C-alpha positions in Angstrom: -15.3 -5.2 15.3 -13.1 -5.1 11.8 -12.6 -1.9 12.1 -10.6 -3.3 14.3 -8.9 -5.0 11.6 -8.8 -3.4 9.0 -6.6 -0.5 7.0 -7.3 1.7 4.1 -5.1 -0.2 1.0 -4.0 3.8 0.4 -0.7 4.8 1.0 -1.1 6.6 4.3 -3.6 2.9 5.8 -5.3 5.2 7.9 -7.5 3.4 10.1 -11.2 3.2 9.0 -14.7 4.3 9.9 -18.0 2.9 8.5 -20.6 5.9 7.3 -23.9 4.5 6.5 -23.1 1.7 3.5 -19.6 2.6 3.2 -15.7 2.8 4.9 -14.3 5.9 5.5 -10.3 6.6 5.7 -9.7 8.4 8.4 -6.6 9.7 6.7 -7.1 10.4 3.6 -10.2 10.6 3.2 -10.8 8.2 0.5 -15.1 6.1 0.9 -15.1 2.2 -0.3 -18.3 0.4 -0.5 -20.2 -2.2 1.7 -21.3 -4.8 -1.3 -23.7 -7.3 -0.1 -22.5 -6.8 3.2 -18.6 -7.3 2.0 -15.9 -4.2 2.1 -14.6 -3.3 -1.1 -11.3 -2.1 -0.1 -9.2 -1.6 -3.7 -7.1 1.1 -3.6 -7.2 4.2 -5.7 -6.9 3.6 -9.1 -6.7 -0.2 -9.5 -10.0 -0.9 -11.7 -12.1 -3.6 -10.1 -12.2 -5.2 -13.9 -9.8 -5.5 -15.2 
C-alpha cells in the first residue's frame, strides 16, 4: 500500500496514516490533502503556486 512507501516531508519524516480525504503525520500531526486521488506532500511553508 502507498502508506508503506511515503513519509512526511517535514524534518521528522514520520509515517503517514490515512485520515479521511488526507494523510496525517504520526509524529508532527501535519495533514496533507489528497487531490484527485494524489497525495500532495509538500513540506510546511512551501508555496505550491511559486
